[in-house]
C-alpha positions as CSV (number, residue, x, y, z in Angstrom):
1,M,-110.9,-49.2,102.2
2,I,-111.0,-52.1,104.4
3,R,-114.4,-53.0,105.7
4,R,-114.6,-55.0,108.9
5,T,-117.4,-57.4,109.2
6,V,-118.8,-58.0,112.7
7,D,-120.3,-61.3,113.5
8,R,-123.6,-60.7,115.2
9,S,-122.8,-63.3,117.8
10,Q,-119.8,-61.2,119.0
11,R,-121.8,-58.0,119.7
12,G,-121.4,-56.8,123.2
13,T,-118.5,-59.0,124.1
14,T,-116.3,-56.0,124.8
15,L,-118.8,-54.5,127.2
16,T,-119.3,-57.9,128.9
17,E,-115.5,-58.3,129.4
18,F,-115.2,-54.8,130.7
19,T,-118.0,-55.3,133.1
20,I,-116.5,-58.5,134.5
21,G,-113.0,-56.9,134.8
22,A,-114.3,-53.7,136.4
23,L,-116.4,-55.7,138.9
24,V,-113.3,-57.7,140.0
25,F,-111.1,-54.5,140.0
26,F,-113.5,-52.4,142.0
27,S,-114.3,-55.2,144.4
28,A,-110.6,-55.5,145.2
29,I,-110.1,-51.8,145.5
30,F,-113.1,-51.4,147.9
31,G,-112.0,-54.5,149.8
32,V,-108.5,-52.9,150.4
33,I,-110.1,-49.6,151.5
34,E,-112.5,-51.3,153.9
35,Y,-109.7,-53.5,155.4
36,G,-107.6,-50.3,155.8
37,R,-110.5,-48.6,157.7
38,L,-111.0,-51.7,159.8
39,Y,-107.3,-51.9,160.7
40,W,-107.2,-48.1,161.5
41,T,-110.3,-48.5,163.8
42,R,-108.7,-51.5,165.5
43,M,-105.5,-49.5,166.2
44,A,-107.5,-46.5,167.3
45,L,-109.5,-48.6,169.8
46,K,-106.4,-50.1,171.2
47,S,-104.9,-46.6,171.6
48,A,-108.1,-45.4,173.3
49,A,-107.9,-48.2,175.9
50,H,-104.2,-47.4,176.6
51,R,-104.9,-43.7,176.8
52,G,-107.7,-44.3,179.3
53,A,-105.6,-46.7,181.4
54,R,-102.7,-44.3,181.5
55,Y,-105.0,-41.6,182.7
56,A,-106.7,-43.9,185.2
57,I,-103.5,-44.7,187.1
58,V,-103.2,-41.1,188.4
59,R,-107.0,-40.6,189.1
60,K,-108.9,-41.4,192.3
61,N,-111.2,-44.3,192.3
62,D,-114.5,-42.4,192.6
63,T,-117.4,-41.5,190.3
64,A,-115.8,-38.3,189.0
65,G,-112.5,-40.1,188.4
66,V,-114.2,-43.0,186.4
67,D,-116.2,-40.5,184.4
68,A,-113.0,-38.5,183.5
69,V,-111.2,-41.7,182.5
70,K,-114.1,-42.7,180.2
71,K,-114.1,-39.2,178.6
72,M,-110.3,-39.4,178.2
73,A,-110.6,-42.7,176.4
74,V,-113.4,-41.6,174.1
75,Y,-112.7,-37.9,173.5
76,G,-109.0,-37.5,174.5
77,N,-110.1,-34.9,177.0
78,P,-111.2,-35.6,180.6
79,N,-113.3,-32.5,180.7
80,A,-115.1,-33.0,177.4
81,N,-118.7,-32.0,177.0
82,V,-120.4,-35.3,175.9
83,S,-123.2,-33.5,174.0
84,T,-120.8,-31.5,171.8
85,A,-117.5,-33.3,171.7
86,T,-116.5,-35.5,168.8
87,P,-115.2,-38.9,169.6
88,L,-111.7,-39.8,168.4
89,V,-113.1,-43.0,166.9
90,P,-116.3,-42.6,165.0
91,G,-119.1,-44.4,166.8
92,L,-117.3,-44.9,170.1
93,T,-119.3,-43.9,173.1
94,I,-118.8,-43.7,176.9
95,S,-121.0,-46.8,177.2
96,N,-118.3,-48.8,175.3
97,V,-115.7,-48.0,178.0
98,V,-115.3,-50.1,181.2
99,V,-113.0,-48.9,183.9
100,D,-111.8,-51.3,186.6
101,Y,-109.6,-50.6,189.6
102,S,-107.8,-53.4,191.5
103,N,-106.6,-52.7,195.0
104,F,-107.2,-49.1,194.5
105,G,-108.0,-47.2,197.7
106,G,-106.9,-43.8,196.5
107,I,-103.7,-43.7,194.5
108,L,-101.4,-46.5,195.7
109,I,-98.3,-47.9,194.2
110,N,-99.6,-51.6,194.4
111,A,-102.8,-50.7,192.6
112,R,-103.8,-51.6,189.1
113,A,-106.2,-49.7,186.7
114,S,-107.6,-51.3,183.6
115,V,-109.7,-49.9,180.8
116,S,-111.5,-52.0,178.2
117,I,-113.4,-51.1,175.1
118,T,-116.3,-53.5,174.5
119,G,-119.2,-53.9,172.1
120,Y,-117.9,-51.5,169.4
121,Q,-119.9,-51.8,166.2
122,F,-117.8,-51.2,163.0
123,K,-119.9,-49.9,160.2
124,F,-118.8,-50.7,156.7
125,A,-118.9,-47.9,154.2
126,V,-119.4,-50.2,151.2
127,P,-122.7,-52.0,151.5
128,M,-121.6,-55.1,149.6
129,F,-119.3,-56.1,152.5
130,G,-122.1,-56.2,155.0
131,T,-123.6,-53.7,157.4
132,T,-121.8,-53.9,160.8
133,I,-119.6,-56.2,162.8
134,T,-118.8,-56.2,166.5
135,L,-115.1,-55.9,167.2
136,P,-113.5,-57.8,170.0
137,T,-112.7,-56.2,173.4
138,Y,-109.6,-54.1,173.6
139,W,-108.0,-54.0,177.0
140,A,-105.1,-52.2,178.7
141,A,-103.9,-52.2,182.3
142,Y,-101.2,-50.3,184.1
143,P,-99.8,-50.4,187.7
144,G,-100.7,-47.5,189.9
145,E,-98.3,-44.6,190.3
146,S,-97.9,-42.6,193.4
147,A,-98.1,-39.2,191.7
148,G,-97.3,-37.6,195.0
149,F,-99.5,-39.6,197.2
150,V,-98.0,-40.5,200.6
151,P,-100.1,-42.8,202.7
152,C,-100.3,-41.8,206.4
153,D,-100.3,-45.3,207.7
154,I,-97.0,-46.3,206.1
155,P,-93.7,-45.2,207.8
156,S,-92.5,-42.4,205.5
157,S,-89.2,-43.0,203.7
158,T,-89.4,-39.3,202.8
159,P,-89.8,-37.5,206.1
160,Y,-90.2,-34.1,204.4
161,A,-93.4,-35.1,202.5
162,P,-96.7,-34.7,204.2
163,C,-99.2,-37.6,204.0
164,N,-102.4,-37.9,202.0
165,I,-101.5,-35.5,199.2
166,I,-103.9,-36.8,196.5
167,P,-103.8,-35.2,193.1
168,N,-107.0,-34.4,191.1
């Protein structure tokens, strides 16, 4: 029978080596997971800005229209109940959404609607990476679409369409 003698100065080295290796391994794994969550959130916020801007180009520039655009950007539904609906991006609120209309007196072809997501706080799930960071502003703009609107003061190129048909 072979008897192994263990030097007292070598006790615990396996545990120490495992601890160092595990710390590096798990830090890398959690870093990849957090980066993936951050990247997904970034893409989801860009998508929310585009979704809101696409919806804004066919809405009227009034209080109800702006409110519907904000709900569309946050919840994906312009008629969402803010108190019960779940945002598509966790932590995104209507206060993060800014809607801006340029040259928008109703729905005009030369108009521009833009939606930006500002001040979004990303919360890390793993505490060792920090608590929160503020992400940059995500912005999208689209030119207006007529969506059936025929202004009365412009000579009609489509004589069969009545003027001032405004959707929504």
